[in-house]
N, C-alpha and C positions, 0 to 999 in steps of 0.2 A: 553670743554675737561672735562670729568668725570674719575674718580679714583675709579677703583672696588678695594677693599681690603679684603682679606680672610685669617683667620687663618686656616691652615689647619694640623690636628692631624693625622699622620700616623701610621696605626697598628705596633706594636713593630716587630723589624725585617725585615720589608718590605721596609724600607726606601732606600734601593740600586735599588729594582726593581721598587719602585715608580720613582725614578728619572730618571731611563731608559725610563719608560713610559712617563714622562712628557716630555722628549725631542721629542718623538713622537708627543705626543698632541700639543707640540709649534707651530709642522707646521699647524696644523689645525685652532687653535685658530688666528695665523697670518695670515692667508688667508682670513678672514672674513671681511666683509666691515664694514667701521667704526673702525677699530681696529686702534691703534696706536702702541702700545709697552705693553710689559710684563716683569716681574721680579719675578724671584723665589730665596728667601732667606731663608736659613737653620738656625735655632736657635742655638746658641751656647750653652746656659743653659739647655736646654729642648731636650731630644732625641726625633726624630720624629716629632717635631713640625715646620712648615715652614709659610712664608709669601708669598701670591701671590698678587703682584700689577700688575693690568691692566688697561691700558689707552685707554680710548675710545672716540670718537668724540661725542657721544651722548648716554645717558642711554638707548634709545630705541636700539640703536647698539648693545648693550648687551641683555638686557632683552627682545627684540622682535626679533632682526636680528640673534643673535648668538643661543639664546635658543630655537627658534622654527626651528632651520636648521637641515639638516640631518649630517650635521658635527658635533652637538651637541652632538646627539647620537653616534657619535664614541668617542668623547671626554668622554662622560659617560662611556662607554665600557672601554675606557683605564684607567681610572682614579677613579670613584666613589668608586670600592670597596676596594682600599686603606684606606679610612678615618673612624676614630673611635674618637669621634662621628661624624655625618654628619656636615660640616661646616657652617657658617651663611656668607652670602655674604652682603657685605656693601657696599654704593656707596656715593663717596664725590664730592663736587663741591670746586675748587680752591678758596682760598680767594686773591685777587689781595692785593699786600702790595705796 
């Protein structure tokens, strides 16, 4: 399992619109091969800051499968115009304890 972690900075005043658009976009990402789950968290201390966590079966499920799909183009149309600056996406492997 791979965890994708992204800090999203949404342009001031667009938070409500972003959250509505994200609900629509959630249907897109959750339909993808290799998708396991996702969560969106809103920062308490910083207005307009969100944390997106997505669990994928493999790194390629996200970087190849999702990002090269027609569905990703729709995801981009729904969400990418909200971000300033554009987010950095990082992927993490779980450490077994």
